Every structure is written in structure tokens, then in C-alpha cells.
N, C-alpha and C positions, 0 to 999 in steps of 0.2 A: 504493500500500500504506500509506503514511504517513497519507494522508487517511482511509482506512478505519479505521486504528488509532486515529487522533485522534477520529473520530466515535464509535467503540465506547467509548473512554474517557469521552467527554463524556456519552454516554447512561448509562453505568454510574454515573458520579459523580452525575448528576441523580437516578437511581433511589435511590442511597444517601441523598441529602439528603431526598428525599421520604419514604422509610421512616423515617429518623431523626426528621423533623419530625412525622410522624403518631404515632410512638411517644411523643414528648414531650407532645403534645397530649392523648393518651389518659391518660397517667399523671397529668397535672395535673388533668384532669377527675375522674378516679377518686379522687384524693387529696382533692380539694375536697369531693366527695360524702361520702366516708368520715369527714370531720372535722366534719360538720354534722348536727344533729338537728332536722329541720324539723317543727314542731308547728302544727297548725291549730286555731284557736278563733275564736269570734265577736268577742271583745273587746267584749261588750255584755250580759253576764249577771252583773252584780255580785251577790254578792262572789266568784263563781267566776272571772270574768274581765271586764275592762273596758278602755276606752281612756282614756289620759291624755296630757298634753302634754309630760311630761318623765320622767326616770328616777328620780324620787323614790319612796321606799318600795319599791325593788327593781324598778322598771319596766324592761321589756325593749323595745328598739327593734323596731317592726313592720317587716317586710321591705317595701321599696318605699314607705315611708310616713314622714312626718315625726313621727308620733305614736308612743306607747309603749303596751305592754300591761301590766296589772298584775292582781293578784288571786290567789286560792287556786290555780287551775290553773297560773298562771305560776310560782308558787313550787314546785309539784310538778314542773313541767317542768324547772325549773332544777336540781333535785336529781337528776332522772333523767339529764339531759344531763351533769351532772358525773360521775355514776356510770358513764356510758358513755364518758367521756373525749372528749366531742364539744362543739362550739360550738352553743348553742341559737339557733335561728332561729324567730321567731314569724311565722306566715303568717295574716293576718286573713282569715277566710273566712265567708261567710254560712252559717247553720245547714244549710240544704238542700244546700250545696255541700261540706260536710265529708267525707262518705263518698265522693262521686265524686273529690274531691281526693286522698283516701287511696288508693283503688283505681287511680287513674291514675298514682300515683307522685309527685304534686306535693308531697305531705307524707309524713313518715315515721310520724306518729302523730296521733291526735285526743286532745287533753287539754282538754275543753270542757264539763265538767259533764254528760257523756253517760252514760246508763244502758245497761248491757249487756243489753238486752231480747232475747227470743228472735227477734224479727223481724230485728233488726240482726245477730244472730249468724249469720243465713243468708248475710250478705254479707261481714262482717268478723269478726276475732277480737278478744278483749278480754283485758286483763291482769287480775290480781286487783284487787279493789275498793280504791280509795284514799279513799273517803268513803262514808258511809251517812247517809241523812236521811229525813225524813217530809214528806208533802204537807200544805200549808196553803192558806188562801185569803187574799188581800190585798183589803181593802175600805176604804172611806172612813170616817174617824173620825166618829162621830155618826150613822152610817147605821143602819137597822133590823137590819143583819146583823152589827154590831160585836160583839155578845155571843152569837153563834151557838156552839153546842156540838156540833151534829150537821150533817152535810152536808145532811140533809133540811130544815134550817132555811132552805136556799137555794132551796126550791121556789118557782118563779115569778120568781126572780132572773135577771138578764142576766149570764151567766157565760161566760168564754172561757179560753183558754190558748194556748201557743205552737204554731204550725203544726208538724205532723209530730213531736209528742212524745206520750208516754204520758199526760202531764198532760191533754191534750185528750180523750183517749179515756175517762178515768174520769169525766168530767162527766156522762155519761149515767146514772151511778149515782144522781144526784139526781132524784127523782121530780118531774115538772112543771117542771123547769128550763127557762129560756128560753135555749137554747144559741146563743151568738153565733159568728160566723165566727172561725176561728182567726187569730191575728195573727203577724206575722213575727218579732217580738222583744219583749223585756221593756220596753225604753223606750217602745215603741208602746203596750203595754198600760197602762203607768203614765199615759201621756197620756190614754188612753181612760177610765181610772178617774177621773182628776182632772176630766175634762170631763163625766162622768156618762153617757157612752156605754155603759158597762158598770157592773154593781154589784160585780163582783169578778173576780179571775182566780186560777187555780190555779198554785202554784209550789212549789218545795222550801223547806224552812224557812230555810236561809241567805239565800235571795233575799228571803223575806218579812221577815226581820230587816233586811236591807239596805234594802228599800223603805220600811219604817216609819222607819228611821233617817235616810234621805235626804229624806223628806217628812213633816212633822209631821201632815199631813192623812190619812195612811195608817195602817191598823192591820192587824196580822197576826192571823188567826183560827186557833187550833189546836183540833182536835176531840177530844172523848172518844169520838165515834162517827164515825170518818173513812172515807176511801176504802178499798176493798179493793184491795190491790196485792200483787205478788209481791216476793220479796227482791231480785230483779234490777231490778225497776222503780225501787226507791228507793235503789239503789246507784249509785256513780259509778266508772267504770273507764277505762283508756286504750284507745282504739280502735286496732287494728293490722291490717295486711293479713293475709289468710288465710295461715297457715303462716309468719308472720314469724319470723325468727331473733332479733328483738329481744324477743319476748315473755318468754322465760325470763330474760334479763338484767334486764328492767324489773321483773319480779316479784321478783327478788332485791333490787333497789334499794328497791322499795316496802316490802319486809319489814323493812328497816332503819329505816323511819320509824315511830316509836312512835305509839300512839293519842294520847298526851299531846301529842306534837309536832304531830300533825295538827290537834288541837283548837286549839293555840296559833297555828298558821298561819291557821286559819279565823277565829279571834278577831281577829287582826291585819288580815286582809283586810276584815272587816266594819268595823273601826275606820278603816282607811285608804282606803276607797272614796271616789272623788270625789263631792262633794256634788251635782254635775250629774247623777249617775246616779239 
């Protein structure tokens, strides 16, 4: 009888330890997740976001990486994380991987200079806009396209834009354009432009300013007769999971950032971008 009782007590004690251990583990994991705000971005689209070697100018450490991320998006992400009362975690992700990372739960939000297009809204939700811009063309200084005023001035030109962006889709509005294969990122397009592989690439105005500031051989062309776009095409918003509980909170935080402050943040990002970009 004593042996049976001892065996029963041992089993009961083991079960209690197992349950207690499981409870502690779950609580810790949940607490950790609740205290972080994981943001996905390319860290390669200055002045919206870029990669740098240290924490200067407000840089934030990239998860699993020795480098840091900086730029306009990072500053907006910092303000949102602070408003949510969470620790900001930057997850460097290729452009094509941002939406899958969000829908799979790897990240909590996309803050990467992303436009809330109708196509993207089929898969994810968006916050209110946190920036509004125009489309420009980046060309080489001294080229025949430097003084263009209309997109039609690029008829016959070799033009490209980033893969899977609306920037690429608008190029077909140029009659007779020599449409080049879309490229993975902006650093690659800058190299292609410098080497003469392309005559120009489509970007948003802040990136155009950034490119011309980083390389004296580049010029940003603004148009009096530009591309036809929708309001959502040229807006920038935070990408979130469908039905995310964060959307309302993030909208409230963004509403507290004035237009003057947003302009100031962008001006600083353009000024502070790494020269290597």
C-alpha cells in the first residue's frame, strides 16, 4: 500500500511540475511578444529607409544583424512603437518578402515607403497615410533627358523601376519607351544608371532628392506633364494584417504627428542619409 501511495504521489508531483513549467513558458513567450513591435522594411530605399553601420542619427539595430537601420520610416516606426508602449524591432526584409512576412506573423507591420494600392488592399490592411509624394525620374547629369518637362520626352529612352511597384506599371504611359526589366532595389538601379545600362528610373520625389544628393552625376527630373496616378498610388501608409487590432491605435498615433513635423523628419532623413546610398 505504501508503495502504491508513494508512486501516486510521485506521479502527481511530476504532473504539477510539468503544468507549472508549461505555464511559465507560455507566459514568458506571450509577454515577450506583447512588448515588441516588429517592423519590416528593406533598409535600402533612402531616404525612407537605409542600412548603416552604427546608431548615429537615430539608427535602430536590425534584428539578427550587426548593422542598423535609419531613415524616415524608422523615425515613424519609433514614434509608433513609443505610442504603443512597445520595444521597436527592425526586421530587414526584401521588398517581395514584406507582405508574406506580415501575413505569416513574422512582423507586426510594414513601414517601408509602401503605397496602399488597391491590389495590396486585397491582401493586407493599411493605416492612414503618413506621407504623400509625387513621381519623378532620376537621370544622369548632362544627358539629353536632364531638362525633360513631360514624361513623353522619354520616348525611346531605356527606363525601369523597382520590381512589383506601381512605379513600374506607369512607365507604359510613355509612348515609345524602351521598357527595361524591373530591378530588385534602388541601389541596383543607381548602379545601372551610372553605368549607362538605363537612361532613367522612376521613383518618388524623396528618393530622387536622395539620389541626386548622394551622387553628383544624378539629376532628379520633375514634370509639368507627369504620370497619371491615383491618390493611393502616391501615398505612403503602414501595412497591417487584415483586421489588425493595431490599426486604430496606429492611426491615433499618426494623427498626433503634424505635417510640419513630418516634413522636418523627411528633411533630416535626406540630410543624414549615408553617402554610400
